[in-house]
C-alpha positions in Angstrom: 84.3 51.8 37.8 85.9 49.0 39.8 82.7 47.0 39.6 82.7 47.3 35.8 86.3 46.2 35.6 85.6 43.2 37.8 82.5 42.3 35.7 84.5 42.5 32.5 87.3 40.5 34.0 84.8 37.8 35.2 83.2 37.8 31.8 86.6 37.1 30.1 87.1 34.1 32.4 83.6 32.7 31.8 83.2 33.6 28.1 85.2 30.7 26.6 83.0 28.1 28.4 79.9 30.0 27.5 80.9 30.2 23.8 81.5 26.4 23.8 77.8 25.9 24.7 76.4 28.1 21.9 75.8 26.3 18.6 76.0 28.5 15.5 73.9 27.9 12.4 72.6 29.5 9.3 68.8 29.5 8.7 68.3 27.8 5.3 64.5 28.1 5.3 61.4 28.4 7.3 58.4 26.5 5.8 55.0 25.0 6.5 55.0 21.2 6.7 53.5 19.6 3.6 51.3 16.5 3.9 50.6 16.8 7.7 47.0 15.5 7.2 48.2 12.3 5.4 50.9 11.1 7.9 51.4 10.5 11.6 51.5 14.2 12.5 47.8 14.4 13.3 48.0 11.7 15.9 51.3 12.9 17.4 50.2 16.6 17.4 49.5 16.8 21.2 53.1 15.6 22.0 54.9 18.0 19.7 56.6 21.2 21.1 58.2 24.2 19.4 61.9 23.6 19.3 61.6 19.8 18.9 64.2 18.3 16.6 63.1 16.9 13.2 64.9 14.5 10.9 65.3 15.2 7.2 65.4 12.1 5.0 66.1 12.4 1.3 63.9 10.4 -1.0 65.6 10.6 -4.4 63.4 7.8 -5.8 60.1 9.4 -4.8 57.7 8.8 -7.6 56.0 12.2 -7.2 59.0 14.5 -6.6 62.7 13.9 -7.4 63.7 16.5 -4.8 61.5 15.0 -2.0 62.7 15.4 1.6 60.7 13.5 4.2 60.4 15.0 7.7 60.2 12.8 10.8 59.6 13.6 14.4 60.9 11.0 16.8 61.1 8.4 14.1 57.6 9.0 12.8 56.9 10.4 9.3 54.9 13.6 9.7 55.2 15.1 6.2 57.5 16.6 3.7 59.4 19.8 2.8 57.0 21.5 0.4 57.8 20.8 -3.2 58.2 24.5 -4.0 60.8 24.9 -1.3 62.7 21.6 -1.3 65.4 22.0 -4.0 68.0 23.6 -1.8 67.6 21.1 1.0 67.7 18.2 -1.4 70.9 19.5 -3.0 72.6 20.0 0.4 71.6 16.5 1.5 72.8 15.0 -1.8 76.2 16.6 -1.2 76.4 15.1 2.3 75.9 18.5 4.0 74.7 18.0 7.6 71.3 19.8 8.1 69.3 20.2 11.2 65.6 20.9 11.5 63.2 21.9 14.3 59.6 22.8 14.8 59.4 26.6 14.7 55.6 27.0 15.2 52.6 25.0 16.1 49.1 26.4 15.5 45.6 25.1 16.0 43.4 25.4 13.0 41.6 23.5 10.3 44.1 24.3 7.5 46.7 21.5 7.6 49.3 23.8 5.9 49.1 26.2 8.9 49.5 23.6 11.7 53.3 23.1 11.7 56.1 25.3 10.6 59.7 24.2 10.7 63.2 25.5 10.2 66.0 23.9 8.3 69.4 25.0 9.6 73.0 24.6 8.4 75.1 23.9 11.4 78.4 25.8 11.5 81.6 24.3 13.0 83.8 26.6 15.0 87.5 26.4 14.1 88.2 24.1 17.1 85.6 21.6 15.9 86.8 21.2 12.3 87.8 17.7 11.4 
């Protein structure tokens, strides 16, 4: 019983610093990468890892899709959020909402739609981080 008490006491001391290191977010979507075969993704494939950060760049003047959201990996265009799934991400970006994205799965295969899956996340601010 004393060990449990000491453990809980230690946890209370360490918990605030541990909490500060954990980033909270809401998963907006998980999708396959569109256009992988047409952009730099094919050449960069061997360097990519699950968990790698991706940049989401809004393209409101895109001639093919008014809701286009380009995806970049380390400054290289690798594709787009699929047209059928891009309306929410486009709307959030247009409103100035910060979004994060990361590679959620990499898979070998001939089908370019199955090579890369990614997640779009809405970062949450803790009360101490609010501006």
